[in-house]
N, C-alpha and C positions, 0 to 999 in steps of 0.2 A: 504494500500500500504506500502510495506517495502522498505526503501531506505538504501543502504549501503554507508557510508561516510568513506573514506580512506584518512587519513592525519596523518603525524607523529607529527604535532604541536597540542598538547593537547588542547590549548586554542581555536584554530580554530575549532578543532573537536567538542568541547563542544558547541561552539557558533552556528555552523551549526545545531547541534542536537537540540538545543533550538528552532531555527527558524523553523525547520521541525516539531518538536513535536507540536508547536503552531498552525500548519496548519493541525494537525491530522494524520501525517505520523508516522509510526513505523520506528525506526532507529537502524541499526546495525553498529558497529564501528570497524575499523581496523586501524593499524598504519603503515602498509606496504603492498606491493602487494601480498606477500605470504599469509598473514592473509586474505586479501580480497578474493583471489581465493578459499581459504578453506571455507569461509562463503558462497560464491555463490554455492559451491558444496554441502553444507549441508543444505542450507535454500532456501526458495523462495524469490528472490530479484527482484524488479521491476525496479530499477534504481540505478546507481552507480555515486557518486560524487568522483572523483579520483584525488588526488594531483599528480603532476608529479615527484617532487624531494622528494624521500623517501629512507630510508636505506633498505638493503637486496634485495628488488625488487622494482624498481621505477614504476610509473604509466604507463609509455609507455610500458615497458615490460609486465606488468600485463595485460594491455589492449590487447596486441598481443596474449597472452595466452588465455585470455577470449574469443576472437573472433574465436578461433579454434573450440569452441563448442557452443557459446552462443551469442545471439543478443540483450542482455539487453542494454538499452540506457546508454551511458557513457558521463558524463559531466566532462571534464578535468578542473582542478583547479591548477593555478600556479601563482607565483609572477611575472613571466615574461610576458610581453605584446607584444613582437615583433611578427611580422607576421610569422617568421620562426618557432617559437615555436608553434604557433597556427596551422600552416600547418602540422607540424610534428605530433601533436596530432591527427588531423583529418586523416592523412595518416595511423596512427596506428589503426584506427577504432573507434575513438571517434565520438560522434554525435554532441557535442557542446563544447564550451570553455568559461571559465570566468576567469578573472584575479583578483588576490589579490592586494590591498584591494577591496572587492566587496560590492555592495549595497545589503543588505538582500532582498529587494523587487525584485531586478533583479534576484537574485539567485532563489527565490521562483517562479518567473514568468517562468524562464527557466526550472525548475523542472516540473512545471505543463504542460508546452508545450511539453516536451519530454514524459511525462506520457500519455498525450492525444494521441500522435502519436503511442506510444507503445501499448496502449489498443486498439486503432483502428486497428493497424496492426495485433494484436493477436485475434481480435474478430471473432467468427464464426457465428455471427448473421448478418453479412453483406450480402446484397442481392447478389445472384450469378451473377458475371460479368466476362467475359473473354475478354481480350484485346490482339490484335495480330498485329504483323508487320513481315511478312514473317515467318521465323522460330522462332521468338521471341514470346512467349505466356505467358501471365500473367493471372492466375486464381485467381481472387480477393476473391473468397469464401474460397479456401483452402490456399491462400497466397503462391502459388507455382509458381515459374518462371522457364520456360524451354527454352533452345535455341537448336534447332534441336533435341529435345527430351531429352536433358541432363538437369537435374535440376541445377539451379544456386542459391547460397545462398547470400542474400543481407542483410545489416543491415536495421532496420526500416526506417531510413531516405533515404537510397539508394532506397529502395523499393518504397517509396512514390514518389520520384523524377521520377523514371522510369515509374511507373504506370501513373502518371500525364501526362508525355510526350507521352507515348504510347496510352493512351486514347484519346489524341489529335494529333495522328500521322499526320505528314505533316505540322503541324502548328509550326511556330517559336516563341519561348518565350524568352524574355530578362532575364538576370540574376536576375534583381529585381523582375520580375513576378514569376519566379521559386521560389525564396526565399520566397516571400510573400504567395504563395499558399502552399508551403511545410512546412515552419516554422510558418506560421500563425501569422506573426508579420511584422511590417513595416521594409523594407529593409534599412540597413545603412552600406554602403561599404561591400556588401556581396560577392564580386568577388572571393576572395580566398576560402571562405567557399563552395560556389557552385561549383567552378571549381575543387576543390579537390575531392568532392563527384562524380562529373561527370567522372573524370579520373578513380576513383576506380570502378565505374560501368562498364566503358569500359573494364577495365582489366578482368572483370568477364564475360561479355557477348559477347565480340568481339574476333574473331580469331586473328586479328591484330589490337590492339587498336590505332595504329598510322594511320591506314586507316580504320576507322570504317564503318561498313555496316549499323548499326542501329542508334546509337546515334551520331549525327553529329553537328558540330559547323557551324553556319552561321556568318562569320566574320563581326564584327561590329554591329551585331544584337543580337544574342543569340544562343540557342540550340534547336534542334528538334529531334524527333525520325522519321526516314524516313518511309513514307507510302509505304509498300511493298505488 
């Protein structure tokens, strides 16, 4: 597995490289978003650890550009820990978020979790399954989602959330349940993380995200995909 680490702080860049190398990962390095996008274009990259504050092109703008063509998992890295920064990163297409200073064990755990989801998402060995709710169709073998015949592009995390809820259409799941099933780890204040991904999914599958046909909130309980 090749992981791209993008950070303008050379000490942090080298430290993360050492942690990842010790786990057997190959590491490519970049010091700004422009370099990162060029590496992705020219090499096979399975995951990106992207700092937010960088010269020339910051991590947020780089992630926006990346998402135009690619669904590689992105873990945002920043010294800022406020919820607004976390939500902004997730809104731009990031799959996860970790703040500096970070625990190396936590970073490695998040990397492994994202890679598990990405390889599962991309695997063509999965048994053929099709999940439907009205015009929403998820072909889990080809990993293609269509709404009324039009293909919809989701990130790996968004795909897993929607597949989980559609496979259990009609059943309401709490935010904690969704987080634990999709992220495969114990939920700890996951409200912002889950709600941002839900909103992004709605923007892609709903004609009117404010009045969703498929992905609905059940106030005070959680979310469900309507059984149609």
